[in-house]
DRENKE-516814 format. One record per residue: residue in three letters; x, y, z of N, C-alpha, C in turn. Coordinates in pm, 1 decimal, always signed. Layout:
<banus>
+-----+----------+----------+----------+----------+----------+----------+----------+----------+----------+
!  aa !     n_c1 !     n_c2 !     n_c3 !    ca_c1 !    ca_c2 !    ca_c3 !     c_c1 !     c_c2 !     c_c3 !
+-----+----------+----------+----------+----------+----------+----------+----------+----------+----------+
! ALA !        X !        Y !        Z !        X !        Y !        Z !        X !        Y !        Z !
...
+-----+----------+----------+----------+----------+----------+----------+----------+----------+----------+
</banus>
This chain:
<banus>
+-----+----------+----------+----------+----------+----------+----------+----------+----------+----------+
!  aa !     n_c1 !     n_c2 !     n_c3 !    ca_c1 !    ca_c2 !    ca_c3 !     c_c1 !     c_c2 !     c_c3 !
+-----+----------+----------+----------+----------+----------+----------+----------+----------+----------+
! MET !  +3575.6 !  -1476.9 !  +1211.9 !  +3580.4 !  -1506.1 !  +1353.6 !  +3713.0 !  -1569.7 !  +1389.3 !
! THR !  +3758.7 !  -1538.4 !  +1505.3 !  +3885.9 !  -1590.1 !  +1552.2 !  +3881.4 !  -1741.0 !  +1573.6 !
! VAL !  +3769.3 !  -1790.2 !  +1624.0 !  +3756.5 !  -1933.8 !  +1652.2 !  +3771.2 !  -2014.7 !  +1523.2 !
! ILE !  +3708.6 !  -1969.8 !  +1416.8 !  +3716.0 !  -2041.4 !  +1289.2 !  +3858.0 !  -2036.5 !  +1233.5 !
! PHE !  +3921.8 !  -1920.3 !  +1243.2 !  +4058.2 !  -1904.1 !  +1193.2 !  +4154.6 !  -1997.2 !  +1266.6 !
! ILE !  +4145.0 !  -2001.8 !  +1398.7 !  +4233.3 !  -2088.1 !  +1478.0 !  +4204.9 !  -2235.0 !  +1448.7 !
! THR !  +4077.1 !  -2269.7 !  +1432.1 !  +4041.0 !  -2407.6 !  +1400.3 !  +4099.7 !  -2449.8 !  +1265.9 !
! LEU !  +4092.5 !  -2360.7 !  +1166.9 !  +4149.8 !  -2392.9 !  +1036.1 !  +4301.4 !  -2410.5 !  +1042.7 !
! ILE !  +4366.8 !  -2324.1 !  +1116.4 !  +4513.3 !  -2335.3 !  +1129.5 !  +4551.4 !  -2464.5 !  +1200.8 !
! MET !  +4482.9 !  -2495.3 !  +1310.8 !  +4513.7 !  -2618.8 !  +1384.1 !  +4479.6 !  -2742.2 !  +1299.7 !
! GLY !  +4370.6 !  -2735.6 !  +1224.5 !  +4335.0 !  -2846.4 !  +1135.4 !  +4442.2 !  -2869.2 !  +1030.4 !
! LEU !  +4496.0 !  -2760.7 !   +975.6 !  +4603.7 !  -2772.2 !   +877.5 !  +4729.2 !  -2832.7 !   +940.3 !
! ILE !  +4760.5 !  -2791.7 !  +1060.7 !  +4877.2 !  -2846.3 !  +1130.6 !  +4859.2 !  -2996.1 !  +1156.3 !
! ILE !  +4739.9 !  -3035.7 !  +1199.6 !  +4713.2 !  -3177.7 !  +1224.8 !  +4723.5 !  -3257.5 !  +1094.8 !
! CYS !  +4670.2 !  -3202.5 !   +985.5 !  +4676.8 !  -3272.7 !   +856.1 !  +4821.2 !  -3287.1 !   +807.4 !
! LEU !  +4900.4 !  -3182.1 !   +821.8 !  +5040.9 !  -3190.5 !   +780.0 !  +5117.6 !  -3290.4 !   +867.0 !
! TYR !  +5089.8 !  -3290.3 !   +996.5 !  +5153.2 !  -3385.7 !  +1086.5 !  +5112.8 !  -3528.3 !  +1049.3 !
! ALA !  +4984.4 !  -3547.3 !  +1020.0 !  +4935.3 !  -3679.8 !   +980.8 !  +5001.3 !  -3725.3 !   +850.8 !
! PHE !  +5016.6 !  -3633.5 !   +754.9 !  +5082.8 !  -3667.1 !   +629.5 !  +5226.2 !  -3713.0 !   +653.8 !
! GLY !  +5296.3 !  -3643.5 !   +742.4 !  +5433.9 !  -3682.5 !   +774.5 !  +5441.0 !  -3819.2 !   +841.1 !
! ILE !  +5351.0 !  -3844.3 !   +933.2 !  +5347.7 !  -3973.6 !  +1001.2 !  +5313.8 !  -4085.0 !   +901.6 !
! MET !  +5213.6 !  -4061.3 !   +816.9 !  +5172.3 !  -4162.6 !   +718.9 !  +5285.4 !  -4193.9 !   +620.1 !
! THR !  +5356.1 !  -4091.4 !   +578.0 !  +5468.7 !  -4112.4 !   +486.6 !  +5575.3 !  -4198.8 !   +553.1 !
! GLY !  +5603.6 !  -4169.6 !   +678.4 !  +5702.4 !  -4249.1 !   +752.3 !  +5657.0 !  -4391.9 !   +773.4 !
! LEU !  +5530.4 !  -4410.3 !   +803.9 !  +5479.4 !  -4545.8 !   +826.7 !  +5480.4 !  -4628.5 !   +698.5 !
! GLN !  +5449.1 !  -4566.5 !   +586.5 !  +5448.6 !  -4640.3 !   +460.7 !  +5589.7 !  -4676.8 !   +415.8 !
! ALA !  +5686.6 !  -4594.5 !   +451.5 !  +5824.8 !  -4622.0 !   +413.6 !  +5882.8 !  -4739.2 !   +492.3 !
! THR !  +5829.1 !  -4766.7 !   +611.8 !  +5884.2 !  -4873.9 !   +694.6 !  +5819.8 !  -5009.1 !   +666.8 !
! LYS !  +5716.9 !  -5011.9 !   +583.7 !  +5649.2 !  -5137.1 !   +545.3 !  +5590.7 !  -5211.5 !   +665.9 !
! ILE !  +5532.0 !  -5137.5 !   +757.5 !  +5467.1 !  -5201.9 !   +872.6 !  +5329.1 !  -5253.5 !   +831.5 !
! PRO !  +5267.8 !  -5337.6 !   +912.4 !  +5134.9 !  -5391.0 !   +877.7 !  +5030.2 !  -5279.5 !   +861.2 !
! ILE !  +4935.3 !  -5303.7 !   +773.7 !  +4833.9 !  -5204.8 !   +738.1 !  +4747.2 !  -5165.9 !   +857.4 !
! ILE !  +4735.2 !  -5253.1 !   +956.7 !  +4651.5 !  -5222.7 !  +1072.7 !  +4704.8 !  -5102.4 !  +1150.1 !
! PHE !  +4836.4 !  -5086.2 !  +1153.9 !  +4894.9 !  -4972.0 !  +1224.2 !  +4868.5 !  -4841.8 !  +1148.2 !
! ILE !  +4871.9 !  -4848.1 !  +1018.4 !  +4840.5 !  -4730.5 !   +937.4 !  +4693.3 !  -4693.6 !   +956.1 !
! PHE !  +4606.1 !  -4794.0 !   +955.7 !  +4463.5 !  -4771.2 !   +978.6 !  +4440.3 !  -4710.5 !  +1116.8 !
! LEU !  +4510.2 !  -4758.9 !  +1217.4 !  +4498.4 !  -4706.6 !  +1353.1 !  +4543.3 !  -4560.1 !  +1358.9 !
! ALA !  +4652.3 !  -4528.4 !  +1291.6 !  +4701.4 !  -4390.5 !  +1289.3 !  +4601.3 !  -4298.5 !  +1219.3 !
! VAL !  +4541.9 !  -4345.5 !  +1110.5 !  +4440.5 !  -4265.2 !  +1040.0 !  +4321.3 !  -4240.0 !  +1131.9 !
! CYS !  +4278.7 !  -4341.8 !  +1203.8 !  +4166.3 !  -4326.6 !  +1297.1 !  +4198.0 !  -4224.7 !  +1406.4 !
! ILE !  +4318.6 !  -4229.2 !  +1458.0 !  +4358.3 !  -4135.1 !  +1562.6 !  +4353.6 !  -3991.5 !  +1510.8 !
! PHE !  +4406.7 !  -3969.6 !  +1391.2 !  +4406.0 !  -3834.4 !  +1335.7 !  +4265.0 !  -3787.8 !  +1300.9 !
! LEU !  +4178.2 !  -3877.8 !  +1257.8 !  +4039.3 !  -3840.4 !  +1230.9 !  +3966.2 !  -3803.6 !  +1360.2 !
! VAL !  +3996.0 !  -3874.7 !  +1467.0 !  +3936.6 !  -3840.9 !  +1596.8 !  +3986.1 !  -3704.0 !  +1643.3 !
! LEU !  +4113.6 !  -3676.1 !  +1623.1 !  +4167.7 !  -3545.0 !  +1659.7 !  +4099.2 !  -3433.4 !  +1581.5 !
! LEU !  +4082.1 !  -3452.7 !  +1451.4 !  +4014.5 !  -3351.4 !  +1369.9 !  +3868.6 !  -3335.9 !  +1412.2 !
! GLY !  +3802.8 !  -3445.4 !  +1439.1 !  +3664.2 !  -3439.3 !  +1483.9 !  +3650.2 !  -3365.7 !  +1616.1 !
! THR !  +3740.5 !  -3392.2 !  +1707.8 !  +3739.4 !  -3324.2 !  +1836.8 !  +3763.9 !  -3175.1 !  +1820.7 !
! LEU !  +3854.7 !  -3139.0 !  +1732.1 !  +3883.4 !  -2998.9 !  +1704.7 !  +3759.7 !  -2927.7 !  +1649.6 !
! ILE !  +3692.1 !  -2990.4 !  +1555.8 !  +3572.9 !  -2931.5 !  +1495.7 !  +3460.4 !  -2921.7 !  +1599.7 !
! PHE !  +3443.1 !  -3023.9 !  +1681.3 !  +3340.4 !  -3021.4 !  +1785.0 !  +3367.1 !  -2910.1 !  +1886.3 !
! ALA !  +3492.4 !  -2893.9 !  +1927.6 !  +3527.0 !  -2788.8 !  +2023.0 !  +3500.6 !  -2650.6 !  +1963.3 !
! ALA !  +3531.0 !  -2632.6 !  +1836.0 !  +3504.3 !  -2505.0 !  +1770.3 !  +3354.0 !  -2478.9 !  +1763.0 !
! TYR !  +3275.8 !  -2581.8 !  +1731.6 !  +3131.0 !  -2567.9 !  +1725.0 !  +3073.7 !  -2528.3 !  +1861.0 !
! GLU !  +3119.6 !  -2595.6 !  +1966.0 !  +3072.3 !  -2564.0 !  +2100.8 !  +3110.7 !  -2421.6 !  +2141.0 !
! ARG !  +3229.7 !  -2379.8 !  +2105.6 !  +3275.3 !  -2243.9 !  +2140.1 !  +3192.8 !  -2138.7 !  +2066.6 !
! ILE !  +3164.5 !  -2161.5 !  +1939.1 !  +3083.3 !  -2066.6 !  +1862.8 !  +2942.9 !  -2059.1 !  +1922.9 !
! LYS !  +2887.8 !  -2173.7 !  +1959.4 !  +2755.3 !  -2176.4 !  +2021.6 !  +2757.3 !  -2100.8 !  +2154.6 !
! GLU !  +2863.4 !  -2117.9 !  +2231.8 !  +2877.0 !  -2048.8 !  +2360.0 !  +2886.7 !  -1897.9 !  +2340.2 !
! ILE !  +2960.1 !  -1854.5 !  +2239.1 !  +2974.6 !  -1712.2 !  +2211.8 !  +2840.4 !  -1652.0 !  +2171.2 !
! LYS !  +2762.4 !  -1722.8 !  +2091.3 !  +2632.4 !  -1671.3 !  +2047.6 !  +2533.3 !  -1660.2 !  +2162.4 !
! GLU !  +2542.3 !  -1749.0 !  +2261.3 !  +2451.1 !  -1747.5 !  +2374.8 !  +2491.6 !  -1648.3 !  +2483.4 !
! GLU !  +2613.0 !  -1596.6 !  +2474.0 !  +2666.0 !  -1506.9 !  +2575.2 !  +2588.3 !  -1375.6 !  +2577.0 !
! ASP !  +2566.4 !  -1323.0 !  +2696.8 !  +2500.5 !  -1192.8 !  +2708.8 !  +2590.1 !  -1084.1 !  +2651.2 !
! LYS !  +2526.7 !   -988.7 !  +2585.5 !  +2602.5 !   -878.1 !  +2526.8 !  +2652.7 !   -782.5 !  +2634.4 !
! ASP !  +2578.5 !   -772.9 !  +2743.0 !  +2613.9 !   -678.8 !  +2849.3 !  +2643.6 !   -754.4 !  +2977.8 !
! ASP !  +2760.9 !   -813.6 !  +2987.4 !  +2797.9 !   -889.0 !  +3106.9 !  +2823.6 !   -799.2 !  +3226.9 !
! ILE !  +2856.2 !   -674.4 !  +3203.7 !  +2888.2 !   -585.0 !  +3315.2 !  +2765.9 !   -556.1 !  +3401.1 !
! SER !  +2647.7 !   -571.6 !  +3347.9 !  +2526.2 !   -544.6 !  +3426.0 !  +2505.1 !   -648.0 !  +3535.7 !
! LYS !  +2573.4 !   -759.3 !  +3529.8 !  +2559.9 !   -862.6 !  +3633.4 !  +2628.2 !   -822.2 !  +3763.1 !
! TYR !  +2718.8 !   -725.8 !  +3757.7 !  +2799.9 !   -692.1 !  +3876.1 !  +2752.3 !   -564.8 !  +3942.6 !
+-----+----------+----------+----------+----------+----------+----------+----------+----------+----------+
</banus>
């Protein structure tokens, strides 16, 4: 399914971006609370991505097969 493929690609992009941010934050020796906050933000982003994909798949399954009959 296209929705799953796009979700996986976007999830990979978010994870790679998070890895880059985390590497930069650890190199600057900032307080651990900021690193924890950044991890929480990226986890929320991933959760939102997965939830949106789940809702879209559910919407596709509930969709009528013959939408043209409505018109």
